C-alpha positions in Angstrom: -20.5 163.0 3.0 -16.9 163.9 3.7 -15.4 166.8 5.8 -14.0 169.7 4.1 -10.2 168.8 4.0 -11.1 165.3 2.6 -13.6 166.8 0.0 -11.0 169.3 -1.2 -8.4 166.8 -1.7 -10.5 164.2 -3.5 -11.8 167.0 -5.7 -8.2 168.2 -6.5 -7.2 164.4 -7.3 -10.0 164.0 -9.7 -9.6 167.4 -11.2 -5.8 166.4 -12.0 -6.7 162.9 -13.3 -10.1 163.4 -15.1 -10.6 167.0 -15.7 -12.8 170.0 -14.3 -16.4 168.6 -15.3 -15.6 165.2 -13.5 -14.3 167.1 -10.4 -17.5 169.3 -10.4 -19.6 166.2 -10.2 -17.5 164.6 -7.5 -17.8 167.8 -5.5 -21.5 167.8 -5.6 -21.5 164.2 -4.4 -18.9 164.7 -1.6 -20.9 167.8 -0.4 -24.5 166.3 -0.5 -24.1 162.7 -0.1 -25.5 160.0 -2.2 -27.5 161.2 -5.2 -29.2 159.8 -8.3 -28.0 160.8 -11.8 -31.0 163.2 -12.3 -30.0 164.9 -9.1 -26.3 165.0 -10.0 -27.0 166.6 -13.2 -29.2 169.2 -11.6 -27.0 170.1 -8.7 -23.7 170.3 -11.0 -25.3 172.2 -13.5 -24.3 169.6 -16.3 -26.2 168.3 -19.2 -27.5 164.7 -18.5 -25.4 163.3 -21.2 -22.3 164.9 -19.9 -23.1 163.9 -16.3 -23.6 160.2 -17.5 -20.2 160.2 -19.2 -18.5 161.5 -16.1 -20.3 159.0 -13.9 -19.2 156.2 -16.2 -15.5 157.3 -16.1 -15.6 157.3 -12.2 -17.3 154.1 -11.9 -14.8 152.6 -14.5 -12.0 153.7 -12.2 -13.5 152.4 -9.0 -14.1 156.0 -7.6 -17.9 155.8 -7.4 -20.2 153.1 -5.7 -23.6 152.6 -7.3 -26.7 150.8 -5.8 -30.4 150.7 -6.2 -32.2 152.7 -3.7 -35.5 151.7 -1.9 -37.5 153.1 -4.9 -35.3 151.3 -7.6 -33.5 154.2 -8.6 -29.7 153.9 -9.0 -27.7 156.0 -6.4 -24.1 157.0 -6.6 -21.6 157.6 -3.8 -17.9 158.6 -3.8 -15.5 155.9 -2.7 -13.0 158.3 -0.8 -10.5 155.7 0.2 -10.0 154.4 -3.4 -9.9 158.1 -4.6 -7.0 158.9 -2.1 -5.4 155.8 -3.0 -4.5 157.2 -6.5 -1.7 159.1 -4.8 0.1 155.8 -4.5 -0.2 154.6 -8.1 3.5 155.6 -8.9 4.7 153.4 -6.0 2.4 150.6 -7.0 4.0 150.5 -10.4 7.6 150.7 -9.0 6.9 147.8 -6.5 5.7 145.7 -9.4 8.8 146.4 -11.2 11.0 145.5 -8.2 9.1 142.3 -7.4 8.1 140.8 -10.7 10.1 142.9 -13.4 9.2 145.3 -16.1 6.4 143.3 -17.9 4.5 143.2 -14.5 5.0 147.2 -14.1 3.7 147.6 -17.7 0.5 145.4 -16.7 0.0 147.4 -13.6 0.3 150.7 -15.4 -2.1 149.7 -18.0 -4.8 148.6 -15.5 -4.3 151.8 -13.4 -4.6 153.8 -16.6 -7.9 152.1 -17.5 -9.5 151.2 -14.1 -10.3 147.6 -14.7 -9.6 145.3 -17.9 -10.0 141.7 -19.2 -6.8 139.9 -19.9 -7.3 140.1 -23.7 -7.8 143.8 -23.6 -4.5 144.0 -21.3 -2.6 142.2 -23.9 -4.0 144.2 -26.8 -2.8 147.4 -25.1 0.6 145.9 -24.4 1.1 144.3 -27.9 1.0 148.0 -29.4 4.4 148.7 -27.9 6.1 145.3 -28.1 4.3 142.3 -29.9 7.1 140.0 -29.3 6.6 140.1 -25.4 3.1 138.6 -25.4 4.4 135.4 -23.8 6.4 137.2 -21.2 3.3 139.5 -20.5 1.1 136.4 -20.2 3.4 134.9 -17.6 3.7 138.0 -15.7 -0.1 138.5 -15.8 -0.5 134.9 -14.1 2.0 135.7 -11.5 0.1 138.8 -10.5 -3.3 137.2 -10.4 -2.1 134.2 -8.5 -0.2 136.3 -6.1 -3.4 138.5 -5.5 -1.8 141.7 -6.8 -4.6 141.9 -9.2 -8.2 140.9 -8.2 -11.3 140.3 -9.9 -13.9 143.3 -10.2 -17.1 141.8 -9.4 -20.8 143.5 -8.7 -19.9 143.2 -4.9 -16.8 145.5 -5.4 -19.1 148.2 -6.9 -21.5 148.3 -3.8 -20.5 150.1 -0.6 -19.3 147.5 2.0 -21.3 149.5 4.7 -24.5 149.0 2.8 -23.9 145.3 2.5 -23.0 145.0 6.3 -26.1 147.1 7.4 -28.4 144.8 5.4 -26.7 141.5 6.6 -26.9 142.8 10.2 -30.6 143.7 9.9 -31.1 140.1 8.7 -29.5 138.8 11.8 -31.2 140.9 14.0 -34.6 139.8 12.6 -33.6 136.2 13.7 -33.5 137.4 17.4 -36.6 136.7 19.3 -37.7 139.2 22.0 -35.7 142.2 23.0 -32.1 141.7 21.8 -29.3 142.1 24.4 -25.8 143.6 24.0 -24.2 140.2 23.5 -26.8 139.3 20.6 -26.3 142.6 19.0 -22.5 142.2 19.0 -22.8 138.7 17.8 -25.2 139.7 14.8 -22.6 142.4 13.9 -19.8 139.9 13.9 -21.8 137.4 11.8 -22.6 140.1 9.3 -19.0 141.0 9.0 -17.9 137.5 8.6 -20.6 136.9 6.0 -19.4 140.0 4.0 -15.7 139.0 4.2 -16.7 135.5 3.0 -18.4 136.7 -0.1 -15.6 139.0 -0.9 -13.1 136.1 -0.7 -15.5 133.8 -2.8 -15.9 136.6 -5.4 -12.1 137.1 -5.8 -11.5 133.2 -6.4 -12.9 133.5 -10.0 -9.6 135.1 -11.3 -8.1 132.0 -12.1 -9.8 128.8 -13.8 -8.6 125.4 -14.4 -7.9 124.2 -17.9 -7.3 120.7 -19.3 -3.9 120.4 -20.7 -3.2 117.3 -23.0 0.3 115.7 -22.7 2.0 112.8 -24.3 1.7 109.5 -22.3 4.7 107.9 -20.8 4.5 104.8 -22.9 3.4 106.0 -26.3 3.2 109.4 -28.1 -0.2 108.7 -29.4 -1.6 108.1 -26.0 -2.6 111.4 -24.2 -3.2 111.9 -20.5 -5.3 114.8 -19.3 -3.9 117.3 -16.8 -5.4 120.4 -15.3 -3.5 123.7 -14.9 -4.6 127.2 -13.7 -4.9 129.9 -16.3 -6.2 133.5 -16.2 -10.1 133.6 -16.7 -10.4 135.8 -19.8 -14.1 136.6 -19.1 -13.2 138.4 -15.8 -12.3 142.2 -15.3 -9.3 142.7 -13.2 -8.2 145.7 -11.0 -5.2 146.4 -8.8 -5.3 145.1 -5.3 -4.1 148.0 -3.3 -3.9 146.1 0.0 -1.5 143.5 -1.4 1.0 146.2 -2.5 0.3 148.0 0.9 1.9 144.9 2.6 5.1 145.6 0.9 5.0 149.3 1.8 4.4 148.3 5.5 7.3 145.9 5.5 9.7 148.4 4.0 8.7 151.0 6.6 9.4 148.4 9.3 12.8 147.6 7.8 13.7 151.4 7.7 12.5 151.7 11.3 14.7 149.0 12.4 17.7 150.3 10.6 17.2 153.9 12.1 17.0 152.4 15.6 19.6 149.7 15.5 21.9 149.2 12.4 21.9 147.7 8.9 22.4 144.2 10.3 19.2 144.2 12.2 17.4 145.6 9.2 18.6 142.8 7.1 17.4 140.0 9.7 13.9 141.8 9.8 13.8 141.8 6.0 14.5 138.0 5.9 11.9 137.4 8.7 9.5 139.3 6.6 10.5 137.6 3.4 10.2 134.2 5.0 6.4 134.8 5.8 5.7 137.1 2.8 3.3 134.5 1.1 1.2 134.3 4.2 0.9 138.0 4.7 -2.6 138.3 3.0 -4.0 141.4 4.8 -3.0 144.6 6.6 -5.1 143.8 9.4 -3.0 140.9 10.6 -1.7 141.6 14.1 1.4 139.7 13.6 3.1 137.5 11.2 2.9 133.8 10.8 5.4 131.9 13.0 8.8 131.0 11.3 12.0 129.2 12.5 15.4 130.9 12.8 16.9 128.6 10.2 14.3 129.6 7.6 15.2 133.2 8.4 19.0 132.5 8.0 18.1 130.9 4.4 16.8 134.4 3.4 19.8 136.3 4.3 21.9 137.5 1.5 25.2 135.7 0.9 27.1 139.2 0.8 25.5 140.5 4.2 28.1 141.0 6.9 26.0 140.7 10.1 28.9 140.2 12.4 30.1 144.0 11.5 27.0 145.3 13.3 27.8 143.3 16.7 30.8 143.0 18.9 32.5 139.5 18.9 35.8 138.5 20.3 36.5 136.7 17.0 35.9 138.0 13.4 34.7 134.6 12.2 31.1 134.1 13.5 28.5 131.8 11.9 25.6 133.6 10.4 23.2 131.6 12.4 24.7 132.8 15.7 24.5 136.6 14.4 20.9 136.1 13.4 20.0 134.6 17.0 21.7 137.5 18.6 19.9 140.2 16.5 16.5 138.5 16.9 17.2 138.6 20.8 17.9 142.3 20.4 14.8 143.0 18.2 12.6 141.0 20.9 13.9 143.1 23.8 15.1 139.8 25.4 17.2 141.8 27.9 13.9 143.7 29.2 11.2 141.2 30.0 8.7 144.0 31.1 5.5 145.5 29.4 7.9 148.4 28.5 10.3 146.2 26.9 7.5 144.3 24.8 6.0 147.7 23.8 9.5 148.6 22.3 10.2 145.3 20.6 9.7 144.3 16.8 9.4 140.6 17.0 8.3 138.0 19.5 11.1 135.4 19.8 10.7 132.0 21.7 13.1 129.0 21.6 11.9 128.0 18.2 9.4 130.3 16.5 9.8 133.9 15.4 7.0 136.4 14.6 6.9 140.0 13.5 4.7 142.2 15.7 2.9 144.3 13.2 0.5 145.6 15.9 3.1 146.8 18.3 5.1 148.4 15.6 2.2 150.2 13.9 1.1 151.6 17.5 4.6 152.8 18.2 4.9 154.5 14.7 1.6 156.2 15.2 2.6 157.2 18.6 5.7 158.9 17.3 3.7 160.8 14.7 1.5 162.3 17.6 4.5 163.1 19.7 6.2 164.9 16.5 3.0 167.1 16.2 3.1 167.9 19.8 6.9 168.7 19.8 6.4 170.9 16.8 3.7 172.9 18.2 4.1 172.8 22.0 7.9 172.0 22.4 9.4 169.2 24.6 7.2 170.2 27.5 4.1 169.2 25.6 5.6 165.8 24.6 6.5 165.2 28.4 2.8 165.8 29.2 1.7 163.7 26.3 4.0 160.8 27.2 2.8 160.9 30.9 -0.8 160.8 30.1 -0.4 158.0 27.4 1.3 155.8 29.9 -0.6 156.4 33.1 -4.2 157.4 32.0 -6.3 159.9 33.5 -4.9 162.6 35.8 -5.8 165.9 37.2 -3.8 169.0 36.7 -2.1 168.9 40.2 -0.9 165.4 39.5 0.4 166.3 36.0 2.3 169.3 37.5 4.1 167.0 40.1 5.0 164.3 37.8 6.3 166.3 35.0 8.0 168.6 37.4 6.6 171.9 36.1 4.9 174.8 38.0 1.2 174.9 37.6 1.1 178.3 36.2 3.2 176.8 33.3 1.2 173.4 33.0 -2.2 175.0 32.8 -1.8 177.0 29.6 0.0 174.1 28.1 -3.0 171.7 28.8 -5.3 174.1 27.3 -3.2 174.6 24.1 -2.8 170.7 23.7 -6.6 170.4 24.3 -7.2 173.0 21.6 -5.3 171.0 19.0 -7.1 167.7 20.2 -4.0 166.1 21.3 -5.5 165.6 24.9 -9.1 165.4 26.0 -10.9 166.0 29.4 -13.2 163.8 31.5 -15.6 165.5 33.7 -16.1 163.9 37.2 -19.0 165.9 39.2 -19.1 165.6 42.9 -22.8 166.4 42.9 -25.7 165.4 40.7 -26.2 169.2 39.6 -22.9 169.1 37.8 -21.7 172.3 39.1 -18.4 173.2 37.5 -17.1 174.5 40.8 -17.8 171.0 42.4 -16.3 168.9 39.4 -13.0 167.2 38.7 -11.4 167.7 35.4 -9.2 164.7 34.5 -7.0 165.0 31.4 -6.2 162.0 29.1 -5.1 161.0 25.6 -7.8 160.0 23.2 -5.6 158.3 20.6 -8.4 157.7 17.9 -9.4 161.6 18.2 -5.7 162.5 17.7 -5.4 160.3 14.7 -8.5 161.8 13.0 -7.4 165.5 13.7 -4.0 164.8 12.4 -5.3 162.8 9.4 -7.5 165.8 8.5 -4.5 168.3 8.8 -2.5 165.8 6.4 -5.3 165.8 3.9 -5.2 169.7 4.1 -1.3 169.7 3.4 -1.7 167.1 0.3 -4.4 169.4 -1.1 -2.1 172.5 -0.6 0.8 170.5 -2.4 -1.5 169.5 -5.3 -3.0 173.0 -5.7 0.5 174.3 -5.7 1.5 172.0 -8.4 -1.5 172.7 -10.6 -0.8 176.5 -10.1 2.8 176.2 -11.1 1.6 174.0 -14.2 -1.0 176.7 -15.3 1.6 179.5 -15.2 1.4 180.9 -18.6 5.1 180.6 -19.5 5.2 177.0 -18.1 2.0 175.8 -19.8 3.3 177.2 -23.3 6.7 175.4 -22.9 4.9 172.0 -21.9 2.4 172.4 -24.7 5.4 172.9 -27.1 7.2 169.9 -25.7 4.3 167.7 -26.5 4.7 168.5 -30.4 6.0 165.3 -32.0 9.1 167.1 -33.5 10.0 168.7 -30.2 9.5 165.4 -28.2 12.2 163.9 -30.5 14.5 166.7 -30.5 14.5 169.1 -27.4 17.2 171.2 -29.1 14.3 172.8 -31.0 13.4 174.5 -27.8 15.2 178.1 -27.2 17.6 178.5 -24.2 14.8 180.4 -22.3 12.4 177.7 -22.8 14.8 175.0 -21.6 15.7 177.0 -18.4 12.0 177.5 -17.8 11.3 173.6 -18.3 14.3 172.9 -16.1 13.0 175.0 -13.2 9.4 173.5 -13.7 10.8 170.0 -13.5 12.8 171.0 -10.4 9.7 172.3 -8.6 7.6 169.3 -9.6 10.3 166.9 -8.2 10.3 168.7 -4.9 6.5 168.7 -4.6 6.4 165.0 -5.5 8.8 164.1 -2.8 7.1 166.1 -0.3 3.8 164.5 -1.4 5.1 161.0 -0.9 6.6 162.0 2.5 3.2 163.2 3.8 1.3 160.4 2.1 3.4 158.0 4.3 1.6 159.5 7.2 -1.7 158.6 5.8 -0.6 155.0 5.5 0.5 154.8 9.2 -2.7 156.6 10.7 -5.4 154.9 8.3 -4.2 151.8 6.6 -2.0 150.4 9.5 -4.8 151.1 12.1 -7.1 148.5 10.7 -6.4 145.9 13.2 -5.9 148.2 16.1 -8.3 150.2 18.4 -6.2 151.7 20.9 -8.1 153.0 24.1 
């Protein structure tokens, strides 16, 4: 079951994309947890046929997991992560267009519209618009599958990974003789996770198959030599690999962060370093990129880039390689070889190898979000206390007052307010066994994971409010009438058929929708930082 904010957001997304009946069924699942089809129809007050149709739609679009229960009954559960991921669909299409071109963007759009499709079905959908581009679409599809932007939809992808992990972990525990130790339990969990990951990787390798290709022999045209080539498997259903597009979103955010901190030249160098290792970036859980050389980074620098303009040199003509080395030293905080300097760096730079530090950058970005929330609610004094506790660890009230140079009467209410917002937590250290509050030390510290979860819940609430506002504006009687009229075939071809008042209403609605969409994209970036980029990191 999901918390209230997550539930409201998922229900609003499903209502927007699939309608009220489907959202009603999803609301029951999110409120009550895993249910069978009979229970779903009963609690949602829907006819069995309607409930079955809603379930089929949600399973087709990867929003529901389904598995067999202990008694053989098929049970359904909402895949919350994939549901919220639907907010990024527009960004996925835009990234596909930027990386591979319009044909790839059309393929991604069709698959997102249908959830999962076979390659012949994809071509049938696209041939309706332009039958002459089938060859270009076939090439684009092969690029997307070989680049892991599309992945096969297998039986394993319809099961909850948590269920499989629990099953594998139980099987490993049965192999342990006697009472298991903590080390053995930890090893069993690691083996179960490795087995699940291996099965997922093996299942995703069926997207391409080898096909024999006959070519003329070198000596005679009649003689044929057999050669194998990889083609897209026509019997496999494909779905969009969200994590692969997430890598590009992460890289774009890193480039923007470098540009904001340094200048355009530094962001160009980081972009080149990320481009040089892009093929080896397979997962968002990578702590750092693969090592690459300075010369390889220099190759990926655009020819029209003026790197020397961002640095001060005695001469105007400076080789590009020299500029790249200077920028890399700056990004690696080479002038500050301390733990603080490493925590503020973007890359690790040795004599020959360069690596982009994804984990360090992600931690710093998430810390900035927590500090921004503290500054917004409690001012610069709250940020000062938060930074002190983040860097030093647990401290009591007197130590905090002394270090932040504030009076105890001002520190005490600020600590209580920060604790009420879950930005800081308390640790009790009793002096005696009876745990009397008067004989107990209370130490304050920052629990980052708790902070992230609380902020994430507030972000979900904000996104729900944005979506609800958009739906309310759309369902306004005047706006809905104009939108319905614009969908008519004659009006869609010639909008001059609308009256002046209708055109003004339409323009005002489009302006509001654009503002809400931009706000939604900005807020959704916070989810990406707090949730997607924290996969590799477990900060204390």
